[in-house]
C-alpha positions in Angstrom: 11.7 -16.6 -7.1 13.0 -12.6 -7.9 16.5 -12.2 -8.9 16.6 -9.7 -5.7 15.5 -12.0 -3.5 18.1 -14.6 -4.8 20.5 -12.1 -4.3 19.2 -11.5 -1.3 19.6 -15.2 0.3 23.2 -15.8 -1.3 24.5 -13.3 0.7 23.1 -14.1 3.6 24.4 -17.9 3.3 27.6 -16.5 2.5 27.7 -14.5 6.3 26.8 -17.3 7.3 29.4 -19.9 5.6 32.4 -17.2 6.9 30.9 -16.8 10.5 31.0 -20.5 11.3 34.6 -21.0 9.2 36.1 -18.5 11.5 35.0 -20.1 14.4 36.4 -23.7 13.6 39.0 -21.8 12.4 39.5 -19.8 16.3 38.3 -23.4 17.9 41.5 -24.9 16.4 43.3 -22.5 17.7 42.4 -22.8 20.8 42.8 -26.7 20.5 46.1 -26.8 19.7 47.8 -23.7 21.6 45.4 -23.2 24.5 44.8 -19.7 26.6 48.1 -18.8 24.6 46.0 -18.8 21.4 45.2 -14.9 20.1 44.5 -15.2 16.9 40.8 -16.4 18.3 39.6 -13.1 20.3 40.2 -11.4 16.7 38.3 -13.4 14.7 35.1 -13.2 17.1 35.7 -9.9 16.4 36.3 -9.7 12.7 33.6 -12.5 12.7 31.3 -10.0 14.2 32.2 -6.3 12.1 31.1 -8.8 9.0 27.3 -9.4 10.5 27.3 -6.7 11.2 28.6 -4.9 7.8 26.7 -7.5 6.2 23.1 -6.6 8.1 23.2 -3.0 7.0 24.4 -4.4 3.2 21.1 -6.4 2.1 18.2 -4.5 2.3 15.5 -6.3 4.1 11.8 -7.1 2.6 10.1 -4.0 3.7 12.3 -1.4 2.2 12.8 -3.1 -0.8 8.7 -3.0 -1.1 8.5 0.8 0.1 12.2 1.5 -2.9 9.6 -0.7 -5.3 6.3 1.4 -4.4 8.0 4.0 -5.3 9.3 3.3 -8.6 6.4 1.6 -9.8 3.1 2.9 -8.8 0.6 1.0 -9.7 -2.9 1.5 -12.5 -6.1 0.7 -11.7 -7.4 0.8 -15.8 -10.2 -0.7 -17.4 -8.2 -1.4 -20.8 -11.0 -4.9 -20.8 -12.4 -6.6 -22.8 -15.7 -7.1 -20.9 -17.2 -4.2 -18.9 -17.8 -7.2 -15.7 -15.4 -5.3 -13.0 -15.6 -8.6 -11.4 -14.2 -10.4 -14.0 -11.0 -7.9 -12.5 -10.8 -8.5 -9.4 -13.3 -6.0 -8.0 -15.6 -7.0 -5.7 -19.5 -5.4 -6.2 -22.5 -5.4 -3.3 -25.9 -3.8 -3.2 -25.6 -2.6 0.3 -29.1 -3.9 1.4 -28.1 -7.4 -0.1 -31.4 -7.2 -2.2 -31.3 -5.0 -4.7 -29.4 -5.1 -7.5 -26.5 -4.0 -8.9 -25.1 -0.7 -10.3 -25.0 -1.2 -15.1 -21.4 -0.9 -16.6 -20.5 0.5 -19.4 -16.8 0.2 -21.7 -16.5 4.4 -23.4 -13.6 5.2 -25.6 -11.8 7.9 -24.3 -8.7 9.7 -26.1 -6.7 10.3 -23.7 -7.5 7.2 -21.1 -8.2 4.4 -24.1 -11.4 2.3 -21.8 -12.9 4.4 -19.1 -15.9 2.1 -16.5 -19.2 4.3 -17.1 -21.2 3.0 -13.6 -24.8 4.0 -13.5 -27.1 3.2 -10.6 -30.0 3.2 -9.0 -29.4 1.9 -5.6 -26.5 2.6 -3.1 -23.5 -0.1 -3.7 -20.4 -0.4 -2.9 -17.6 -1.8 -5.5 -14.0 -2.3 -3.9 -11.0 -4.1 -4.8 -8.1 -5.1 -2.5 -4.5 -3.4 -2.7 -1.7 -6.1 -4.0 0.4 -7.0 -0.9 3.4 -5.3 -2.3 2.1 -1.4 -2.9 0.4 -1.9 1.0 2.9 1.0 1.9 2.2 2.8 -0.1 0.9 6.7 0.9 -0.7 8.1 -3.1 -4.1 7.7 -4.0 -5.5 9.4 -7.0 -8.2 8.9 -8.6 -8.7 10.1 -12.1 -12.6 10.5 -12.8 -15.6 12.1 -14.5 -18.4 13.3 -11.1 -22.5 11.9 -11.0 -24.9 11.8 -8.7 -23.8 10.6 -5.1 -20.4 9.7 -5.9 -17.8 8.9 -3.4 -14.5 6.9 -3.2 -12.6 5.4 0.0 -9.7 3.8 0.8 -9.3 1.1 4.3 -6.4 1.7 6.0 -4.6 0.1 9.0 -3.7 2.8 11.6 -1.0 2.1 14.9 -0.5 4.5 17.7 1.9 6.0 18.1 3.8 3.6 20.7 2.7 0.9 17.7 1.0 -2.0 19.9 -2.7 -1.0 19.5 -4.1 -1.2 15.7 -7.1 -0.9 14.1 -8.8 -1.3 10.7 -11.1 2.3 9.3 -12.5 3.8 6.6 -11.2 7.4 4.9 -14.6 8.9 2.9 -13.2 11.3 0.0 -15.9 13.5 -2.1 -15.8 17.2 -3.8 -15.8 19.6 -1.8 -14.2 22.7 0.6 -15.7 21.7 4.3 -13.5 20.3 7.0 -12.6 17.0 7.7 -15.4 15.3 9.7 -16.2 12.3 11.7 -19.0 9.6 10.6 -20.8 8.8 14.0 -18.8 8.7 17.0 -15.4 8.6 14.4 -14.3 5.8 15.4 -13.8 3.7 12.5 -15.0 6.6 9.6 -14.0 10.1 8.8 -15.4 12.3 6.5 -13.3 14.6 3.5 -13.5 17.3 1.4 -10.7 17.1 -1.6 -10.7 19.8 -4.3 -9.6 18.3 -7.4 -7.7 19.6 -10.2 -10.1 20.1 -13.7 -8.1 17.9 -16.6 -8.9 18.6 -19.9 -13.3 17.6 -21.9 -14.2 17.2 -17.7 -12.1 14.7 -15.6 -11.3 15.6 -12.4 -7.7 14.5 -11.0 -8.0 14.0 -7.0 -4.4 13.3 -5.0 -4.5 12.1 -1.8 -1.9 11.9 0.5 -3.0 8.8 3.3 -0.6 9.9 5.8 -1.3 13.6 5.5 -5.1 12.6 5.8 -5.1 9.9 8.9 -3.1 12.7 10.3 -5.6 15.3 9.8 -8.9 13.0 11.1 -7.1 10.1 13.5 -4.3 11.7 14.3 -6.4 14.0 16.4 -5.9 11.2 18.6 -2.3 9.8 18.5 -2.9 7.6 15.0 -0.6 6.9 12.2 -0.7 5.3 9.2 0.3 2.2 8.7 -1.2 0.1 5.8 -3.1 0.7 2.7 -5.8 -2.2 2.2 -8.8 -2.2 0.4 -10.7 1.1 -2.5 -14.1 1.6 -2.9 -16.0 2.9 -5.3 -19.5 4.6 -4.6 -22.5 6.6 -6.6 -22.6 7.0 -10.4 -19.1 8.6 -11.8 -16.5 7.9 -15.0 -12.9 6.4 -13.9 -10.3 6.4 -15.8 -7.8 5.4 -13.6 -7.0 5.1 -9.7 -2.8 5.1 -9.2 -1.6 4.6 -5.9 2.2 5.0 -5.1 
């Protein structure tokens, strides 16, 4: 158990002990002095105030997670000993379930250390789940060198404005200057073109605000971003880093 979680539990125990102690004292006063005892009223008020105060002071788990996300971005890099992404939590599948998977090669890079070169002769997808601590991340950043027909995706959970409905949907990103457009009926996938920052030595940096991306697509019907669930990669490219925060 982490230190912050232990502190949270200890504070809650202290609050409970104070409240129980105050009520025991109040009950004793009533037994000894009957209705003439005025102290119990003040004890109850004091206990309520203490409870409210500690309620605000004790951080909730979600707010802790959100603070940590912004303080410590999660970096998916490729400084590996072996070039097989499946050993690092990625899942790889051919889209038709039959053809061969892509080939992977680790390349040395002066800035990023090792980078992952992906070559494929057929359509595939490569996925990795977002760590639970970062499911409320809003920034999705990909640094790559482009190849043939590449795209990268975010699988997100969106919620309605009244918080009563939710669904899991795709956002597909690629380089371009077109407007956001739905795939098929737009119920479960939208495509978004991006203009990346051009870095040294041919690297491109794509930086996406997921809340803004949802707002321009599913948000047209009132949906809002809730959680970031999964990253997907398609096509031929060289990956240097994927950052979320």
